[in-house]
N, C-alpha and C positions, 0 to 999 in steps of 0.2 A: 569340319564345319563349326563355325563359331556361333554360340548361343548369345543373342543380344541380352545385355544386362541393363538394369535401371541405374542411371546416373544419380548418385546421392545429391549432387549439386542441384540437379533439376528439381528433386523433391523439396529441397530446402527453399528454392525459389518459389515453387508453387505454394508451399506452406506459408511463406512470408506474404504472398499475394492474398491468401485467404485471410490471414490475420489482419491485414491492412483493410481489406474490403468489408469485413464483418462489422466493425464499428460504424462504418459509413452507411451500411445497409440499415443498421439499427437506428441510426440518426435520421435517415430518410423516413423510416417507419414512424418514429416519434413525431416528425414534422407533419406526416400525413394525418395522424390522429389528433394533433393539436389544432387542425383546421375544423374539427367538429365542434360546434357550439350548441348551446341550448336553443338558440334561434333557428338553427338548421334542423333541429329535431321537432320543435313545436310549430314552426311556421314554414313548412316545406313549400318550395316553388313560389315564394312570395314574389309578386310581380305587380307593380303599379299599373302597367298597361294590360289590364285584365278586366274581366267582368266582375270579379269578386271585390276588387278594391273600390271602384266607384259605387258598387251596390252597397257595400258596408258603410261607406261614408254617407250615402243618401239615407240609409236606414237610421244612422246615428243622428244626422242633422234633423231629419223629420221628427224623431222623437223629442229632441231638445226644443224644437220649435213649438210642438204641442205642449211640452212641459212648461215652457216660459209663458205661453198663452194661458195655460191653466193658472199659473201664479198671478198673472196680471188680471185675469177675469174673475179670480177668486171662485172658480167652479171646481167640482170634483173632477178628477182625471177621467173617470168613466163617462161623465157628461161631455167632456171635451172630445174624447174618442168617439162618442156617439154622434156629436155634431160633425165630426170629420169622417164619418162613414163606417164606424165599427159595425160588425155583423150583428143583426138582431132580426130573428126570423119573423116575428109578427109584422114588422115593417116590410119585409120582403114579400110576404103573402098579401097583406091587407092594403099596402100602399105602393106595391109594385116597385120597391126599391132594391131590385136585384143587384144593382151596382155595389151594394155593401159587401157582397161576396168577393168582389175584386179589389175595391179600394182599401179594404181592411187588411189585405195580404201583407203590405210592408209595415204595418203598425206593431209596436211593442206595447205591452200592457202595464209596464211599470219600470222603475229604475233597475231593480235586480234583474228583471227580464231582459232589459236592454243590455246591461253590462255583460251578463253571462252569455247571452246570444251573440253579441258582437265579438267577444273573445273567441267563441266557438267557431264562428264563421272565419275569423282570421287564421285559426289553427288548421282547419280542414277544408276550407273553401278553395284555396289556391291549388292544392294538389288534386282535388276532385275535378276542378276545371281543367287542369293540365291533362288529366287522364281521359276525360270524356269529351273534351272540346267545348268551345263557347256555346254553341247552339244546343247541343244535347244537355249541357249543364244548366243553361237558362230555362229550357223547357221543363226539366225535372224539378227545378226549384219552384217554378210557377205552379205546376200541377200539385206539388207538395203543399204550397201555401193555400191553394184552392181546396184541396182535399182536407186540410186542417179545418177550414171553415165549414166544409160540407158535413163531415162527420160530427162536428160539434152541433151543427144545426139539427141533425137527425136525432142525436142522443140527448142534447140539452137545448130544446127549442127556445127557451126563454132566457138563456144566458146571453149577455152582451160580451162578445169575445172578439179577438183579433187573430190574424193568421200568421203573425211573425214567426211563431215557433214552427210552422210548416217549413219555412226557409231554413231555420236553424237545424232541425232534425233531418231535413233533406241533405245537408252537407255532412252531417254525422253518419247517416246510413250509407251515403256514397263512399265515404272513407272506409266504412266497414267492408264494402265490397273490395276495395283496394287491398286491405289487410288480408282478406281471404285469398286473393289472387297472388299476392306477393309471398312466395315460398321462402325466399331468403331475405331477411330484414337486417342482417348483420348482428353485431354484438349488443345493439340497443333494442333488440326485439322485445324483451320483457318490459322494458321501460316504456316503449311506444304503446304496446298493448295495454299496459297498466294505466297510462295516462288517458288512453282512449275510453276505457270503461269508467274511469273516474269522471271524466268530462260528461259522458253519457248520463251518469247518475246525477251529477250536479245540475244538469239541465231540467231535472224534475222539481227543483226547489221553488221556482217561481209559481208553481201551482198552489203552494201554501201561502205565499206572500202576495200574490196578485189575483184579483178577482176576475180579470179579463182572460184568464187561461184556465182551461179544464183539461182533464185527462184525454178527452176525445180529440182536442186540438192536436195533442202530441201524437196519438196513435193514428190520426188521420194523415199527418205528414209522413209517419213511418210507413204506413200501408202503401201509399201512392209511390213513395220512393223505392220500396221493395219491388213493386210491380215493374216500374220503369227501369230500375237497375238490372233486374233479371232480363228484361227485354233487350237492353243494350250490351249484355254480356256476349262474349265470343266463346262458344262451346267447342271442344275438340272432338266430340263424338257426333255421329251422324244424325241422331234425333234431337240434337240441341236446338234446331230451328223450331221444333214443336213446343219446346219449353218457352222459348222467346216469344213466339206468337201467342201462346197460351196466356202468358203474363200480360201481354198487351191487350188481349181480349178481356181479361178480368178487369184490367184498369178501365177500359172503355165502358164495360157493363156497370162497374161501380160508379163512375163519374156521371154517366147518363141517367142511370136509375136513381141515384141519390139526388141529382138535380131535379128530376121530375117529382120525386117525393116531397121535397121541400116546397114545391110550387103547388101541390095539390092536397097535401095532408093538412087538415084544419088545425089551427092553433088559436088561442084566445087573442083578442085584439087588445094587447097591453101597450100603452103609450108611455115610453120613458120620458118624453119631453115634458110630461106633467111634473116630473120630480127634479128636473134640471132648470 
């Protein structure tokens, strides 16, 4: 009986094949990594045919129209924002101007507010829209903007404020949910998380430089987006539905109760129009 042996020629051919294929594999690997750019990390899922792109352009143009009008009319920017519907609770209560709670949602309170907010929406709006879909994404941002005005009205009733940062922090918090869910983020995980927290902190700067933003505006947007983000999450365990509907119930209680309070709680009748 003959025992089969290994042909040394076959081994040399295999080794030659391995040696030839290894550089090609490394080459393909290098090409794959060369396709990664800063734009693909910072502006994920960028898409002109989306809700985020026209929304950000409208927000940008709306601010610059108001800014140019302010320069031409030689008024304070706060007076221009007030004329165009900025939130002011005494007017809501004493002159029935509830529309200010809605019209002021897309307004920015200053140049720094607009620039930082616009860049933030570009960074996190597209991927948040891709994750949640157009309708859920639009609903969350609208409620976040309204909640920004609502909490500001309750905490600082005499502040003239805008709800633009509700939209901005809506996109930030939604992306935070995506980071939590995404277990594998690749070799750029630390960079992505580091940039996220840096952007989150930078968005507090306009509170110092802009009179039309207060801390309640920011936390109002965060609070509403947290409730809605939890509601739209898909939980893998059986009692996950209780958490989802519980978050929705808290959101409804907060919005309804807060709206009733700003309509019935008494505030002094201060008229900003006297100073503009």
